[in-house]
C-alpha positions as CSV (number, residue, x, y, z in Angstrom):
1,M,27.6,-39.2,55.5
2,S,26.3,-36.7,58.1
3,T,30.1,-35.7,58.3
4,V,30.5,-34.6,55.2
5,T,27.2,-33.4,54.3
6,A,26.3,-30.9,57.4
7,T,28.9,-28.6,56.1
8,P,28.6,-25.7,54.2
9,R,31.3,-26.8,52.1
10,F,29.1,-29.7,51.1
11,R,26.1,-27.1,50.7
12,Q,29.1,-25.2,48.3
13,E,29.4,-28.3,46.6
14,V,25.9,-29.1,45.8
15,R,25.5,-25.7,44.3
16,A,28.7,-26.0,42.4
17,T,27.7,-29.2,40.8
18,G,24.0,-28.0,40.0
19,L,25.3,-24.8,38.1
20,L,27.8,-27.5,36.4
21,A,25.1,-30.1,35.4
22,L,22.0,-27.5,34.7
23,P,23.3,-27.1,31.1
24,L,24.1,-30.5,30.8
25,V,20.9,-31.3,31.6
26,L,19.1,-29.4,29.6
27,G,21.9,-30.4,26.5
28,H,20.9,-34.0,27.1
29,I,17.1,-33.2,27.2
30,S,17.7,-31.4,23.7
31,T,19.2,-34.5,22.8
32,G,16.3,-36.4,23.8
33,L,14.1,-33.9,22.1
34,I,15.7,-35.3,18.4
35,A,14.3,-38.7,19.2
36,F,11.2,-37.1,20.6
37,V,10.6,-34.9,17.2
38,D,11.6,-38.0,15.4
39,N,9.2,-40.2,17.0
40,T,6.2,-37.1,17.2
41,I,6.5,-36.9,13.5
42,A,6.5,-40.4,12.3
43,G,3.6,-40.7,15.0
44,H,1.5,-38.5,13.4
45,H,2.7,-40.4,9.7
46,G,1.8,-43.5,10.5
47,T,2.0,-46.7,12.8
48,D,4.3,-48.2,10.7
49,T,6.5,-45.3,10.0
50,F,6.6,-44.8,13.7
51,A,7.7,-48.2,14.1
52,A,10.6,-48.5,11.5
53,V,11.8,-45.3,13.5
54,S,11.7,-47.2,16.4
55,I,13.1,-49.8,15.2
56,G,15.8,-47.8,13.3
57,T,16.7,-45.8,16.4
58,A,17.5,-48.7,18.4
59,L,19.7,-50.1,15.5
60,L,21.7,-47.1,15.5
61,W,22.1,-46.6,19.6
62,L,23.0,-50.1,20.1
63,P,26.2,-50.3,18.6
64,M,26.7,-46.3,19.1
65,L,26.7,-46.2,22.5
66,V,30.1,-48.0,22.3
67,P,31.9,-45.0,20.7
68,I,29.8,-42.8,22.8
69,G,30.9,-44.3,26.1
70,T,34.3,-44.5,25.2
71,L,34.9,-41.1,24.5
72,I,33.8,-40.3,27.5
73,S,36.8,-41.4,29.0
74,L,37.9,-37.8,27.9
75,T,36.2,-35.9,30.5
76,A,37.4,-37.4,33.5
77,S,41.3,-37.4,31.7
78,V,40.5,-33.7,31.0
79,S,39.1,-32.8,34.4
80,Q,42.1,-34.8,36.4
81,L,44.9,-32.7,34.1
82,H,43.1,-29.4,34.7
83,G,42.7,-30.1,38.6
84,A,46.7,-30.6,38.2
85,G,47.4,-27.6,36.6
86,R,48.4,-29.6,33.2
87,D,46.3,-27.6,30.8
88,R,49.1,-27.8,27.7
89,E,48.5,-31.7,27.9
90,I,44.9,-31.4,27.2
91,G,45.5,-30.2,23.3
92,P,47.2,-33.0,22.4
93,L,44.7,-35.3,23.9
94,F,41.9,-33.8,22.2
95,R,43.6,-34.8,18.8
96,Q,44.2,-37.9,19.8
97,A,40.6,-38.4,20.6
98,L,39.6,-36.8,17.3
99,W,42.1,-39.7,15.9
100,L,39.8,-42.4,17.8
101,G,36.5,-40.7,16.9
102,A,36.9,-40.8,13.5
103,G,38.0,-44.4,13.7
104,L,34.9,-45.3,15.7
105,S,32.8,-43.5,13.3
106,L,33.9,-45.7,10.4
107,L,33.2,-49.0,11.9
108,M,29.3,-47.3,12.9
109,F,28.8,-46.1,9.4
110,L,30.0,-50.2,8.1
111,F,27.8,-51.6,10.5
112,L,24.7,-49.2,9.8
113,S,25.2,-49.8,5.9
114,V,25.0,-53.7,6.3
115,V,22.7,-54.3,9.1
116,P,19.3,-53.5,7.4
117,A,19.8,-56.5,4.8
118,F,19.4,-58.9,8.6
119,L,16.5,-57.3,9.5
120,P,14.0,-60.1,8.7
121,T,15.9,-62.5,10.2
122,F,16.1,-60.4,13.2
123,G,12.4,-61.4,12.7
124,I,10.8,-57.8,12.6
125,A,7.6,-57.6,11.3
126,A,7.4,-57.1,7.1
127,E,5.7,-53.8,6.9
128,I,8.3,-52.1,9.7
129,V,11.5,-53.5,7.2
130,P,11.5,-51.1,4.5
131,G,11.1,-47.8,6.5
132,A,13.7,-49.1,9.1
133,T,16.1,-49.6,6.4
134,G,15.6,-46.1,5.1
135,F,15.9,-44.7,8.1
136,L,19.3,-46.6,8.8
137,H,20.7,-45.7,5.2
138,G,19.7,-42.0,5.8
139,I,20.7,-41.3,9.2
140,R,24.5,-43.4,8.9
141,W,25.6,-40.1,7.1
142,G,25.6,-38.3,10.1
143,V,27.7,-40.8,12.4
144,P,31.1,-39.2,11.8
145,A,29.7,-35.7,12.8
146,L,28.1,-37.5,16.1
147,T,31.4,-38.8,17.5
148,L,33.3,-35.6,16.5
149,Y,30.6,-33.7,18.4
150,F,30.8,-36.1,21.2
151,C,34.9,-35.3,21.3
152,M,34.2,-31.4,21.5
153,R,31.4,-31.7,24.2
154,Y,33.5,-34.2,26.3
155,L,36.4,-31.6,26.2
156,T,34.4,-28.5,27.2
157,E,32.6,-30.4,30.0
158,G,35.9,-31.6,31.3
159,M,37.1,-27.7,31.7
160,H,34.0,-27.4,33.6
161,W,32.1,-25.2,30.7
162,T,29.0,-26.6,30.0
163,L,27.0,-24.2,28.4
164,P,27.8,-25.0,24.8
165,T,26.4,-28.5,24.9
166,M,23.2,-26.6,26.2
167,L,22.9,-24.0,23.5
168,I,24.0,-26.3,20.4
169,G,21.9,-29.1,21.6
170,F,18.6,-27.2,21.2
171,G,19.9,-25.3,18.0
172,G,20.1,-28.6,16.7
173,L,16.2,-28.9,17.2
174,L,15.5,-25.6,15.3
175,V,17.1,-27.7,12.1
176,L,15.2,-31.0,12.7
177,G,11.7,-30.1,13.5
178,P,10.8,-28.2,10.2
179,L,13.6,-30.3,8.1
180,G,12.3,-33.6,9.2
181,Y,8.5,-32.6,8.9
182,A,9.0,-31.6,5.5
183,M,10.7,-34.5,4.5
184,C,8.8,-37.1,6.0
185,N,5.8,-35.7,4.6
186,G,7.0,-34.3,1.3
187,K,6.3,-30.6,2.0
188,A,8.0,-27.8,1.2
189,G,9.5,-29.4,-2.5
190,F,10.8,-32.7,-0.9
191,P,9.3,-35.8,-1.6
192,E,7.3,-37.7,0.9
193,L,10.1,-40.2,2.4
194,G,8.5,-41.2,5.4
195,A,11.2,-42.9,7.9
196,Q,13.8,-42.1,5.4
197,G,13.3,-38.9,5.5
198,L,13.6,-38.5,9.1
199,G,16.8,-40.3,9.1
200,I,18.4,-38.3,6.5
201,A,17.3,-35.0,8.4
202,S,18.6,-36.2,11.4
203,S,21.5,-36.8,9.7
204,V,22.0,-33.1,8.5
205,T,21.2,-31.9,12.1
206,M,24.5,-33.9,13.4
207,W,26.7,-32.3,10.9
208,V,25.0,-28.8,11.8
209,Q,26.0,-29.1,15.5
210,A,29.6,-30.6,14.9
211,L,30.3,-27.7,13.1
212,A,28.8,-25.2,15.2
213,F,30.8,-27.0,18.1
214,A,33.9,-27.0,15.8
215,T,33.5,-23.1,15.1
216,Y,33.1,-22.0,18.5
217,L,36.1,-24.1,19.8
218,W,37.9,-22.4,16.7
219,T,37.3,-18.8,17.7
220,T,36.6,-18.8,21.6
221,R,39.5,-17.2,23.6
222,R,38.2,-19.1,26.4
223,F,40.1,-22.4,25.4
224,A,42.5,-20.5,23.0
225,H,45.4,-21.4,25.6
226,L,44.7,-25.0,24.8
227,Q,45.9,-24.7,21.1
228,L,43.1,-27.1,20.5
229,F,43.8,-26.8,16.9
230,G,47.4,-25.5,16.9
231,C,48.4,-28.0,14.5
232,F,48.3,-31.2,13.0
233,E,49.2,-34.6,14.6
234,L,49.4,-37.8,13.2
235,P,47.7,-41.1,15.1
236,R,50.0,-41.6,18.6
237,W,49.1,-45.1,19.5
238,S,49.9,-44.6,22.9
239,A,48.0,-42.3,23.7
240,I,45.1,-43.6,21.9
241,W,45.4,-46.7,23.5
242,E,45.3,-45.2,26.8
243,L,42.2,-43.9,25.8
244,L,40.8,-46.9,24.9
245,R,42.0,-48.5,27.9
246,T,40.4,-46.5,30.2
247,G,37.2,-45.8,28.1
248,L,36.2,-48.9,26.3
249,P,35.4,-50.6,29.8
250,I,32.9,-47.2,30.3
251,G,31.6,-47.9,26.5
252,I,30.5,-51.8,27.1
253,T,29.4,-50.6,30.5
254,V,26.8,-48.0,28.5
255,L,26.5,-50.5,25.7
256,M,25.2,-53.2,28.8
257,E,22.7,-50.9,30.2
258,G,21.5,-49.5,26.5
259,G,21.4,-52.8,25.0
260,L,18.8,-53.9,27.6
261,F,16.3,-51.2,26.4
262,I,17.3,-51.8,23.0
263,I,17.3,-55.3,22.9
264,T,13.8,-55.2,24.7
265,A,12.9,-52.8,22.1
266,L,14.0,-55.4,19.0
267,L,12.5,-58.8,21.0
268,I,8.7,-56.2,21.3
269,G,9.2,-55.6,17.5
270,R,8.7,-59.4,16.7
271,I,4.8,-58.9,18.5
272,G,3.5,-56.6,16.2
273,A,3.6,-52.9,15.5
274,I,1.0,-51.8,17.9
275,E,3.2,-53.1,21.1
276,S,6.2,-51.8,19.3
277,S,4.6,-48.5,19.0
278,A,3.6,-48.2,22.5
279,H,7.4,-49.3,23.9
280,Q,9.0,-46.4,21.8
281,I,6.8,-44.1,23.3
282,A,7.1,-45.3,26.5
283,I,10.9,-45.8,26.4
284,N,11.3,-42.2,24.9
285,V,9.8,-40.5,27.9
286,A,11.6,-42.9,30.2
287,Q,15.1,-41.2,28.0
288,L,13.9,-38.1,28.4
289,C,13.5,-38.5,32.3
290,F,16.8,-40.0,32.6
291,M,18.5,-37.0,30.6
292,I,18.4,-35.5,33.9
293,P,20.2,-37.6,36.5
294,M,22.7,-38.4,33.4
295,G,23.6,-34.8,33.2
296,V,23.9,-34.6,37.1
297,A,26.4,-37.8,37.0
298,E,28.4,-36.3,34.0
299,A,29.2,-32.7,36.4
300,T,29.6,-35.4,39.0
301,T,32.7,-37.2,37.0
302,V,33.6,-33.7,36.3
303,R,33.8,-33.0,40.2
304,V,35.6,-36.0,41.3
305,G,38.0,-36.0,38.5
306,H,39.5,-32.7,39.7
307,A,39.0,-33.7,43.4
308,V,41.3,-36.7,42.4
309,G,43.7,-34.6,40.3
310,S,43.9,-32.0,43.3
311,N,44.5,-34.9,45.6
312,D,41.5,-33.9,47.5
313,A,40.1,-37.0,49.5
314,L,37.2,-35.4,51.1
315,G,36.6,-33.2,47.9
316,V,35.5,-36.8,45.8
317,R,33.6,-37.5,49.0
318,R,31.6,-34.5,48.8
319,A,31.5,-34.3,45.0
320,T,29.5,-37.9,45.2
321,W,26.7,-37.1,47.9
322,A,26.4,-33.8,46.3
323,G,25.5,-35.8,43.4
324,Y,23.3,-38.1,45.1
325,A,21.4,-35.6,46.8
326,I,20.5,-33.9,43.7
327,V,19.5,-37.0,42.0
328,L,17.4,-38.0,44.8
329,V,15.4,-34.8,44.3
330,T,15.4,-35.1,40.5
331,Q,13.9,-38.7,40.6
332,L,11.1,-37.9,42.8
333,L,10.0,-35.2,40.4
334,S,10.2,-37.7,37.5
335,I,7.9,-40.3,39.6
336,S,5.3,-37.5,40.4
337,V,5.4,-36.6,36.7
338,L,5.0,-40.4,35.2
339,L,2.5,-41.2,37.8
340,L,0.4,-38.1,37.7
341,G,0.7,-36.9,33.6
342,H,1.3,-40.6,32.2
343,N,-1.9,-40.1,29.7
344,A,-1.5,-36.5,28.7
345,V,2.1,-37.3,28.0
346,V,1.1,-40.4,25.5
347,G,-1.2,-37.9,24.0
348,L,1.1,-35.9,22.7
349,Y,2.8,-38.9,20.3
350,T,-0.2,-40.8,19.2
351,N,-3.5,-40.7,17.8
352,D,-3.6,-44.3,17.9
353,L,-6.0,-45.4,21.3
354,A,-4.6,-48.8,21.1
355,V,-1.3,-47.8,21.2
356,A,-1.8,-45.1,23.6
357,A,-3.5,-47.1,26.1
358,L,-0.6,-49.5,26.3
359,A,1.9,-46.9,26.4
360,S,-0.1,-45.2,29.1
361,T,0.4,-48.4,31.1
362,L,4.0,-48.6,30.4
363,L,4.7,-45.1,31.9
364,L,3.4,-46.5,35.1
365,Y,6.2,-49.2,35.1
366,A,8.7,-46.5,33.9
367,A,8.1,-44.6,37.2
368,M,9.2,-47.7,38.8
369,F,12.4,-47.7,37.7
370,Q,13.4,-43.9,37.9
371,L,15.3,-44.0,41.6
372,P,17.5,-47.0,40.9
373,D,18.3,-45.7,37.5
374,G,19.3,-42.5,38.9
375,V,21.3,-44.5,41.8
376,Q,23.2,-46.5,39.2
377,V,24.2,-43.5,36.5
378,L,25.2,-41.2,39.4
379,S,27.3,-44.2,40.8
380,A,29.0,-44.9,37.5
381,G,29.2,-41.3,36.7
382,A,31.3,-40.8,40.1
383,L,33.4,-43.9,39.5
384,R,34.7,-42.5,36.0
385,G,35.6,-39.6,37.9
386,M,38.1,-41.8,39.6
387,K,38.9,-43.7,36.5
388,D,37.4,-47.0,38.0
389,T,36.0,-48.4,34.7
390,R,36.6,-52.1,34.6
391,V,34.7,-53.7,37.6
392,P,32.0,-51.5,36.9
393,M,31.8,-52.9,33.3
394,F,31.4,-56.4,35.1
395,I,28.8,-55.0,37.1
396,A,26.7,-54.0,34.3
397,M,27.1,-56.9,32.3
398,F,25.7,-59.1,35.8
399,A,22.9,-56.8,36.5
400,Y,21.4,-56.3,32.7
401,W,22.4,-59.2,31.0
402,G,22.5,-62.0,34.0
403,V,19.5,-60.9,36.0
404,G,17.5,-58.2,33.7
405,M,17.2,-59.6,30.2
406,P,16.5,-63.3,31.2
407,M,13.9,-61.9,33.7
408,G,12.2,-60.0,31.2
409,A,12.5,-62.4,28.2
410,G,11.3,-65.2,30.1
411,L,8.5,-63.0,31.7
412,G,7.3,-61.5,28.7
413,L,7.9,-64.0,25.7
414,G,8.0,-67.4,27.8
415,L,5.1,-66.5,29.8
416,G,3.3,-64.2,27.6
417,W,2.9,-61.1,29.6
418,G,4.1,-59.1,26.3
419,P,6.0,-55.6,27.2
420,Q,4.9,-55.7,30.7
421,G,6.9,-58.7,31.4
422,M,10.0,-57.1,29.7
423,W,9.5,-53.7,32.0
424,V,9.8,-56.1,34.8
425,G,13.2,-57.0,33.4
426,L,14.1,-53.7,33.2
427,I,13.3,-52.8,36.6
428,M,15.1,-55.8,38.4
429,G,18.5,-55.0,36.2
430,L,18.4,-51.2,37.1
431,S,18.0,-52.2,40.7
432,V,20.8,-54.7,41.2
433,A,23.1,-52.1,39.4
434,A,22.1,-49.8,41.6
435,V,23.0,-51.7,44.6
436,L,26.3,-53.3,43.2
437,L,27.5,-49.9,41.8
438,G,26.6,-48.3,44.9
439,W,28.9,-50.8,46.9
440,R,31.5,-50.6,44.6
441,L,32.0,-46.4,45.3
442,R,32.0,-47.1,48.6
443,V,34.5,-49.1,48.4
444,N,36.6,-46.5,46.3
445,N,35.6,-43.6,48.3
446,R,37.0,-45.1,51.5
447,R,40.0,-46.2,49.8
448,L,41.2,-43.0,48.3
449,L,40.2,-41.6,51.9
450,H,43.3,-43.3,52.7
451,Q,45.6,-42.4,49.6
452,L,44.8,-39.0,49.4
453,A,44.4,-37.8,52.8
454,P,47.3,-35.7,53.5
């Protein structure tokens, strides 16, 4: 590490990664704030509404992680093509990614249409089912826009241009905030729709963001040479299969991690509305913290992919260590905020004293997994830049579902520890993933140093 980090070029890499990551971090935070807005509005509307939105959100994002993770392969592919000077191949690849996104969104729409009928069989409390059903039926109409938005976002990020992610992300909040409040509470001429109103408002927000991003790509000169919309292309299955071959393991990896959190939410939902609401507050705060290392990891994917495309072995190592250095700082900051400000943060979400007390305790558990969470997501991001996706997928399966979920369910439900036991499982799953993904990245860095060295 010392031979890489002690050079001025390493400091330049940290700066380049930081500048690339900053808009991504802010864009991810804006995405997380959409859930924050939904949860805050729902929490002040009522505990049952809050619990319904938390369950509905879990059932949305559990399967949605697969298309989002699958499409992220576009970032590494675009970055490597750009690094190799093959920009003319990017436009056709992007158009095939749009077809892939459309197909994945159709599957998601069908899932969200039928899954509410099974909520009672999941053991969800009866008072939560109607609101969760309304939320899912409302938000499903925004899924096609969401997948297309991520296609466009991953394209621009692969081209080292991350500002649109930030601006369009925060722009969506200007739509969701007032519209969600009005539709949930029956203001401005809308009927009081509760959780369903928040689902509809979120769907509208997704379409506004997707149309804004498409308009930007259509009109900007920055990407005019790529001819992104220069012609209409039918699906080319070879190109789509290549995206799937690289991206689907990423999607499954993301599903393994995200599924650990989401299934935890569903299991806690079986205990009761107070526990479910408290968990949703804590997990939403933890997700907001996670947006920072996630943005750094995506920037690292771009920097590593560009270095691989340029056959720069030392550049790959510099990009990796620069990402680690930034994540160490960000995670220490998150730990400090959670330890010192957990009570104040919870107060933003709810006035229910029982919910607030439990949520405040859970945030202390969240502080414990900030460092391993940052390490594992950064390692996974660097591996994506190398297009190494299959082994990380199996690592995720083992860490999250071989260790994290059995331990969490055993402690939380089997031994009666409740939400606290489930969160111990989250900590252990993330810690195992951090160790194993870090080991895999070290192996790959050594291999690439020999393969790409002149």
